[in-house]
N, C-alpha and C positions, 0 to 999 in steps of 0.2 A: 374466393375460397371461404371455407367455414372450419370452425374447430372441430375436433374429432371426439365424440363421446362414445365410449365402449362401457356398458354396464354403469357403475357409479363414478367412472372416471373420465375427465375431460382434459384434453390438451390443446394448446392454440392452434396446432397445424396438423393436417390430415395425413400423417405419415407415422408408419411404424418401420422401425429398423429391423430388418429380417435376422432371424437367428442363424449364425454361421459356426459350426464347430470344425475341429476341435479348438476351442478358446480363441477364435477369431473375433466373435462378438462376446467378449467378456465383460468385466465390471467397467473397464474404462470406456470403451465404445457405447455400451448401453447407457452408462451414467451421463455422458456428454451428450448423447441424443436426447435424453429426457431433459437435461438441462437446458438444451435449445429449444424445447417445446414439442418434441415428438414423443413417441413411446419406445423406449429402449429395450431390447430384449438380449438376455443371455441365453446362449445355446448350452443346454445341460449336458449334452453327451460328452464323455471322456474328460471332464474337467479335472479329474483327479490325477490324471497322468503327470501333468506338469505342475504339480503343486507340492507344498512341503508335507502333505498328508500322505503321499504316496511312498510305500516302502518296498515296492516290487511285488507285492502278493495281495494287497488289500484294495482291489480296484474299486469295489462298490462302496466300502467305508470312506475311501479316499474322495470318490465322487460326490458323496453326500456332504462331507466335510467342506470340500472345495466349493460346491455350489452355495452353501450358506455364506462362505467367505465373500464369494463374487457378489452375491445380492447386497450384503453389508457395505461392501466397498462402493458399489454402484450408487447406494443411498447416501454415502459420505460425499460424492460428487453432486448429486441432485436431491437433497433432502426431501424436497416437495414434489419431486418428478414422478412419473408414471413408469415403473420399472417391471418388467414381466420377464417370462422365461419361454423359450422354445423346447417343447419336450417331444422327442421322437417316439411314437408308438412302438417302432421296430425294435427298441432295446429291451433287454430283460429287466432292467431296473426302471422301467417306465413309472410305475406306480409309486415307487420311493422318490423319484425325480419330481413328480407332481406334488406329493406331500411335502418334501423338504422345500420346494418353491413356496407353498402356502405358509409353511412354519416360519420361513425366513422373511416373509413380507412381500412377496410377489403380488402385485395388483391384476396382472393379466397372465393368463397361460395361453399361448398359441400351440397348437398340437397338430402334427401331421406325420409323413412318412408311414401311412396306415390310418384306419379310421379310428378316432379316439372314442369308442363307443361307451367305455366306462368312466369317462373323465369326470361327469357330474358326481357319480358315486364317490370317487376319490376325493373330491373336494367338498363334500357334503358339510363338513364342519367349518367350512370357509365360504359362506354364501356371497360374501363381497367380492371374491375374486372373479374376475370376468374370464369366460370360457370362450375361445375362438378356434374352431376347427378349420384346417386347411383342406380344401377340395379343389378338384379340377373338373367337376361336372355338377350339374343340378341334381342327377340322380343321388350322388354321394351325399349332397346336402340334405335330401329328403330322407335318406337312410338314417343319418345322424339325427335329425330333428325328431323322426317318429321313434327311434330308439330311446333318446333322451326323455322325451316327453311321457312315454308309456312306463319307462322304468324309474325315472327320477323327478318327473313333473318340472322339467327344466328345458330351456331351449337355449340356443347359443346366443351370446351377447354381440357377437359379430361373426362374420365368416370372411376368411381369405380365399380368394380364388386365383390359384397359381397356374400360370401359363407354362406347361411343359416344353413349349417351343422357344422359350427365352429364358426361363428361371435357371438359377445355378444350383448345385448340390443335388441330393436325391430328388427325383421326379415321381410323381403319382400317375405315370402312363406307361403303357407298354413300349418297349424300344422300337418297335415296327411303326407305331403310330406317331411318334415324335418326328415332327418336321414334314409330315404328309401334306400339310396345308388344309387339313379337314377341321382343324381345332380353331374355334372362335372365342377368345377369351372374354370379350366384352359382351358377346351375346350370352355366354355363361353368367357373367356378372348380372346382367339385367334379368336373366332367368332365375337366378338364386333370389334376387330381390323381390321378384314378382311372386315366387313361391311362398316366401314368408309373409308377404302382405295378404295374398290370396287365401292360403291355408291356415294361416295362424293370426291374421290381423295384427302382424309384428312388422315394424319398420326398423329393421337393424342394420348397422354399417355393413356393407359388403366392399371389401378391400381388394384392389388388383395388386397381384405380385408377379414379378417377371417383366424384364425389359424397360423398366422405368429407370432413366439415367439422369434426365435434366428437366428444366422447367416445362420445355415442350411436350415431353412424355407425361409429366404430371397433368398438365392442363388437358391433354388428349384423354388420359384415364378419366378425369372428372366429367369432362364432356360426353364421354360415352357411358356414363352412369355409375361409375364407381364413387364411393363415398370418401375414399382415401386410398393411399398406395402403401405398399410395403416394398423398401428398398434395401438391398444388401450390398451387392458388389460395389456400388458407388462408395460406400463408406470403408471400404478395405484401405484405399490409398489415402488414408488420414493419419495424422500424427497420433489421434487418440485410439485408433484400432489396436487390438491386444496382440496382433501378429507381430512377428519380428520383421526387421527392416528387409530381409531377403525376400520374404513372402510378399511384402508390398511392392518391392522392386519386380518381382515377377509379373505382376499386373501391369506395371509401367512398361515392362519389355515385350510382353506379348502382343502378337498380331491376331487379327480376326480370324485367320485360318488355323490359329494354334488351340482355338476352343473347341472342343468336340464332346462326344457322349463317350462314356465308359460304363461298363457293367460293375456295379458294386457287388461284392459277395453277399450282400443282403438281398440280392435277387431283384434289385431296383436299378433303372438307369440313372446315371448322374452326369451332369455337366460340368467339365473342369478343363484346365490347361492340360491337354491330353498328350502332348508329345513325349512325355516321359513315362507314360504308363508301364512300358516294358521295364524301365529301370525301377519302378516301384515294384513290380513283381519279382524282379531279379534280386533286389535287396533282401527280401524275405528268403528266397532261396539260399543265397550265399550266407546269411546270418543265421538261418534255421529259425527264423522268428516263430515264437510260440503264441498261441491265443492267450492273451493275458487273463481273461475272465469269462469268455463266451458272453460278450456283451450284448450281441444281437440275437434275437428270437430265431432268425434264420440267417445262416451264414455258411457259405460255401467253403470258406477257408477254414473255419472251425471243423466241419465235418468230413472234407475231402482234401483239403489243402489247396484248393483252387483259388486262383486270382491272388489276393493279398489281404493281409490284415489291415482292415480300413481305419480302425481306430488308431493304430500305431502309424498308418501312413499319414493321417491328417495331423497327428500330433507331431510327427518329424517335421512336416511342411511349416506348421506354426512355430516351431522352434528355429527355423531358418535353413533346415536341410532341404532346399527345394528341389535338388536334383533326383532325390529318391522319395520325395514326400508327394502326397496327393494335394493339389490345389484346385479346390472347387471354385466355380465363378459362373456368372450369368453370360449370356451372348454378348453384352456390352463391355466387358471388362477390358477389352482392347482400347477403349476410349479413355482409360486413365492415362493422363500425361503429366501429372505432377502430384506431390503429397500436399495435400491441403487440409484444412481444419473441418470438424463437423460444423462449426458455426458458419463457415465460408459456404458449405453446402447449402445450409438453411437459408442464408442470405440470398443465394442465387435462386433457390426453388421458390421462395416466398417474398421476392422482391417487393411486391406491392402489398404485402401483408394479407390479412383476412378481412371478411366483411365487417364493417365497423359495429354493426348491430350484434355481432356474435362475439366480439373481442372478449378475451378473459384477462 
């Protein structure tokens, strides 16, 4: 195995910890992943709800202040680490989340849930921040590269290829196409790598996301052409994860058949522990839940009252109200069988270390 270099930043191990909102991957998880030698990501969406900055009305101001707090606290854990953020294109305060990330010292911005076509423009005053779009197809990578180069004379520093058949959270594929058997993640990984080499003479890391749980999965991803992996669900059942114990216990208790697809009010499918989805909806009906700020650019709950308020459903789950909260997860979440530490996961994944010639 080799270290991972994204833009100007190098970490000992080829691993990015995926962004998980709301506040599942906050400062504690991201900081400890960075301390262990990976790249730690703070999910920016909805951070303000469970923060001292929230007064019940100031959603966007609280989000901004809470994000700055989380990045600062992560660096207190890993002062020399590589800390980044995951910024969802689908939220209305996307631009502010990106700018706040840069101002607060994020070294990497990973961006998905839509195509981050204006990301280089937003970060123009912070050229050292590495930019990493999430895609599920070569076509999406091509579109982003052409737009970035033409408009901003910038290309991605890395690309995450997310497998909609295995990844958790919001998925970049139509519901009817997920699980059809037609998608080949590693063919897409190799295709994205070839595209940047052929068309741009650029050898950037292409990172496989979705379905990576243990060392065997990691090695398979690297053998199939990925330069690194992005892992999220594996880190939930850790001492350092920012979720409440009840949330972590839901991972420990879930069975393979409990994990399924739900339709987000954002119009995107998502993968979650799906058995309580009716209770999530019923909570909003019973409580008369109001949209707190119109956080999503497109939201069925905001416009028609369909489905549920996703940011508050995720927030409830993070706080431990798992019966009526939404618990996103990947297909392998059922494999969690104990609470471990971030360092123990790194010790298992990278038991034999990295190639000595590349050691840092």
